Residue, then its C-alpha position, 0 to 999 in steps of 0.5 A: m499520552r505521547l501517542a494520544a495526539p498522533i492517534l487522534r490526528q490520524l483518526l481525524t484524517a480518516a474521518a476527513i477522507g471518508v467525508l471527502v470520498f463520499l462527496l466526490m463519488r456523488v459529484i461523478p455523473g450517474d449512479v448504479v441505477d443508471v448503469l443497471g438501466i443501460e445494462g438491463d434496459l430499465t424504464e424511467q419508472e423502474q429506475q425511480a423505483l429502484r433508486a427508492e429501494l436502494g435509498l439513493d433518492a434520499g439527500w446526501g446528508v441522510q445517505f452519509l449518516r446511514w453509512v456512518g451509522g452502519a459502519l460504526a455498528g460493524d455493518l458495511g451494508l449491501s452492494l448496490r450492484y450485486n446485493r451482496p454483503v460488502a463485508e463478505m466481498i472485502g473478506y474474499a478480496l483482502p487475503h489476496t491483497l495481503m498476500l501480494a503485499s507480504l511477498a513484495l515487502g519480504l522481497g524488498l526488505a531482503l534485497g534492500i537490506t542485503a544491498a545496503a549491508v554489502a555496500a557498506a562492508r565492501p565500499r570499493g565493490p559494485c554494490p554502492a553503485f547498485v544501491q544508487a541504481l535502486n534508489v534512482w529506479s524507485i524515484a524515477l520509475p512509477t510502479f504502474c509504468v514499470g508494470l506496463a513495461a513488464i507486460l509488454v516485454f515478458s507477456i507480449w513480446l517474449g510470451w513467458l508469462p500470462v498477462r493476467g492472473q500471475r503474481l511474479m511480475p507484480v511482486l518483482v515490480l513492488g519488491i524492487d521499488i521497496a528495495g530502492q526506498i530502503a537501500k539508500p538511506l540505510h546505506e548512508e546510515l551504515k556508513e556513518i555508523l562504520a565511522t564511529p569509534f566502537i566500530r574502529s575498535a572492532r576492526a582493531k580486534g580483527l573482525a571481518p567486515g561482514a561480521i562487523v556489519l551483521r553484529h554491530v552496524l545493522p542492529n544500530a541502524a534499526g531506527v532508519l528502517s523504522a523511520v521509513s517503514g511508514l512511507i514504505l507501507a503506505g506506498l505498498v498499499s497503493g502499489a499493490l492496488t495498482m498491480e491488482v488492476l493491471f494484472g487482473l488479480p482478485g484483490l481490493g484494488s480490482l474490487a475498488f476498480q469494479a465499484i468505480a466502474g459500476r458506481d457501487w458506492t457502498v463497496l467503494q466507500s468501505v474499501i477506501l475506509l479500510f485503506a485509510l485505517g490500514v495506512i493509519a495503523a501502519n503509520l502508528l506502528a512505524d512511529l512506535a517502532h521508531r521510538l523503540a528502536d531509537p531512544r533519541v526519538r521522544 
């Protein structure tokens, strides 16, 4: 029952996003028939006939109800531009996005947790300054700008990596950004735990600083990781989409960008709906993990 209200609130948010996206797309001048008309030199009569065939001549309310009814039945419809099932197009693009997001998340967790743990175990070393630098990096530098700078330096100036089709730079850009979001709050929590009486007892027994952090401190800091995981996952979704467009990777970001350029509303609506449901699921899982990791949260 405690999770029922958050679930309902998130579902209402997803519904509001769907309505807003539907309306905003119709406000944009032009539709897919205009794009196809320019590319294929269609006459006015041919364009009108194509709009009727695609159902674009119906009112907005009718179009919205058709889309919602199909989505609830598991039918995302056909691409207005390519006449392919939208589910098939998403099924091809989704694994590429999940791979990029998984690699970046793994790198970010490893780097952020390691930096915070070492900084807590050796407060007089260089790691506390490194944690602070990671935090400033994630706050001050948008991933899109960092990605552009990486292309300029490593692809254009140095020629080490191709501009399009490679995952190394996107994974590094997103991973470092995630590490910066994790390292600072985790480091602060670790410092507070290190000041508790049971940690002083462990030190009195002669345990090494590294062993204290790994065995006693990190398990008690799991609540912080679960608390920030929702924000991290939501940011990871948007960051992955940006990197896909920037580096020409065949994921959901590129699919959405092509749908916007081609006014392919059925594809774009379905992709955005999938994003919304993914963020909702991530937030609910993060909330559940936070409740399980920290019994103080009810």
